[in-house]
C-alpha positions in Angstrom: 159.2 67.2 195.7 162.9 67.8 195.3 164.3 70.8 193.4 165.3 68.9 190.2 161.8 67.4 189.8 160.2 70.8 190.4 162.4 72.4 187.6 161.6 69.5 185.3 157.9 69.9 186.0 158.1 73.6 185.3 160.0 73.1 182.1 157.5 70.6 180.9 154.7 73.0 181.5 156.5 76.1 180.2 158.1 74.5 177.1 155.5 72.4 175.4 156.1 70.6 172.2 154.4 73.2 170.0 157.6 75.0 169.1 155.9 78.3 169.6 157.5 81.2 171.5 156.6 79.9 174.9 158.5 81.6 177.6 160.9 79.5 179.6 160.5 79.2 183.3 162.5 81.9 185.0 164.7 79.4 186.8 165.7 77.6 183.6 169.5 77.5 183.1 171.8 75.9 180.7 172.6 72.3 181.8 169.5 71.9 184.0 167.8 68.5 183.8 164.8 68.5 181.4 162.3 66.2 179.7 160.4 68.4 177.3 160.0 68.4 173.5 160.3 71.5 171.5 161.8 74.8 172.6 161.1 77.8 174.7 162.3 81.4 174.7 164.5 82.6 177.6 164.7 86.4 178.1 168.0 87.7 179.4 166.9 90.6 181.6 170.4 92.0 181.8 171.5 92.0 178.2 168.4 91.4 176.0 170.5 90.5 172.9 171.7 87.4 174.8 168.1 86.1 175.1 167.5 83.0 173.0 165.9 79.6 172.4 166.3 76.7 174.8 165.9 73.0 173.9 166.1 69.8 175.8 169.0 67.8 174.4 170.0 64.4 175.9 168.1 65.2 179.1 169.8 68.6 179.6 168.8 72.2 178.8 170.8 73.7 176.0 170.2 77.4 175.4 171.7 79.4 172.5 171.8 83.2 172.8 170.5 85.2 169.9 173.5 87.5 170.0 172.7 89.3 166.7 175.4 91.2 164.7 174.9 93.6 161.8 173.9 91.6 158.7 172.7 88.5 160.5 169.3 87.3 159.2 166.3 87.9 161.5 164.7 84.6 162.4 161.7 83.5 164.2 162.7 85.1 167.5 159.8 86.9 169.3 161.8 90.1 169.6 162.5 92.7 166.9 165.0 94.8 168.9 167.4 94.3 171.8 170.4 95.8 173.5 173.8 94.6 174.8 174.6 95.8 178.2 177.9 97.6 178.4 180.5 98.6 180.9 179.6 101.8 182.7 181.2 104.8 180.9 181.4 103.0 177.5 185.2 103.3 177.5 186.1 99.6 178.1 184.7 96.7 176.1 182.2 95.4 176.0 180.4 98.6 175.1 176.7 99.0 174.9 175.0 98.4 171.6 171.4 98.5 170.3 170.2 96.1 167.6 167.0 96.1 165.5 165.5 93.8 162.9 165.3 96.0 159.7 162.6 95.8 157.0 165.0 93.9 154.8 165.0 91.0 157.3 168.5 91.6 158.7 169.8 92.8 162.0 171.4 96.2 162.3 173.4 97.0 165.4 174.7 100.4 166.3 175.8 102.5 169.2 173.9 102.9 172.4 174.4 104.5 175.8 174.9 103.5 179.4 173.9 106.0 182.0 175.1 109.5 180.9 177.8 108.1 178.6 177.5 107.0 175.0 179.1 104.7 172.4 177.3 106.8 169.8 179.2 109.2 167.6 177.7 112.7 167.6 175.5 111.5 164.7 174.7 107.8 164.4 174.9 106.4 160.9 173.1 103.5 159.2 169.8 104.0 161.1 166.4 105.3 160.2 165.0 108.3 162.2 162.6 106.0 164.1 165.6 103.8 165.1 167.6 106.9 166.3 164.6 108.5 168.1 165.1 108.0 171.9 168.7 106.7 171.7 170.8 108.2 174.4 173.5 110.6 173.3 176.5 112.3 174.9 176.6 115.7 173.2 173.6 117.7 174.2 172.7 120.3 171.6 174.3 118.5 168.7 172.0 118.4 165.6 172.4 115.6 163.0 171.1 116.1 159.5 169.9 113.1 157.5 168.3 112.8 154.0 165.0 112.0 155.7 165.1 114.6 158.5 167.2 115.7 161.5 167.8 114.5 165.0 169.0 116.6 168.0 170.6 115.4 171.2 168.4 116.9 173.9 169.1 117.3 177.6 165.8 116.7 179.4 167.0 119.0 182.3 165.9 116.4 184.9 169.3 114.9 185.5 168.4 112.0 183.2 170.8 111.3 180.2 170.3 113.2 177.0 168.6 111.4 174.1 167.9 112.0 170.4 164.7 113.7 169.3 164.1 113.4 165.6 162.0 115.4 163.2 161.3 114.1 159.7 160.0 117.5 158.6 163.4 119.1 159.0 165.5 118.2 156.0 169.2 117.6 155.7 171.3 120.7 155.9 168.9 122.6 158.2 168.9 122.8 162.0 165.9 122.2 164.2 165.7 125.9 164.9 165.0 126.7 161.2 161.3 126.8 160.4 160.2 124.3 157.7 159.5 125.9 154.3 
């Protein structure tokens, strides 16, 4: 069986006509020959926010990346968060970014980090504590106060990048070293 027929056979198996979030075959690329109905979800393993739905249109695969931006409506995609890969060092566009589908049904994108660098300000804004928790940060020791608690940029001491650790019991205006009342 030649390569094109193999790809078409895999596509027909992996992307049935149900319209469900079936995963696309790993080899599936824009422009490949196809003969399936419906759609399938293709994960972008390099930059997750560029994952998206693929369809068979006029005998060719047509994939549209999700590429969420702040304020975009969350749809029927099978992911609720993703990241954009950035240039190492975060000094040159494109910079890293993290996006999450919020409870109000819209995407919120914010800073993220690459390696030991960060596109985050010292204290990320517009995110909830659970969204900040675990984000990498560049200023170890910095404490960020929010109305719902505080987050601190913590150096793990293992050579890995620093990341935010959040505590909802520590209220705005207090540091993590202060005991709760």
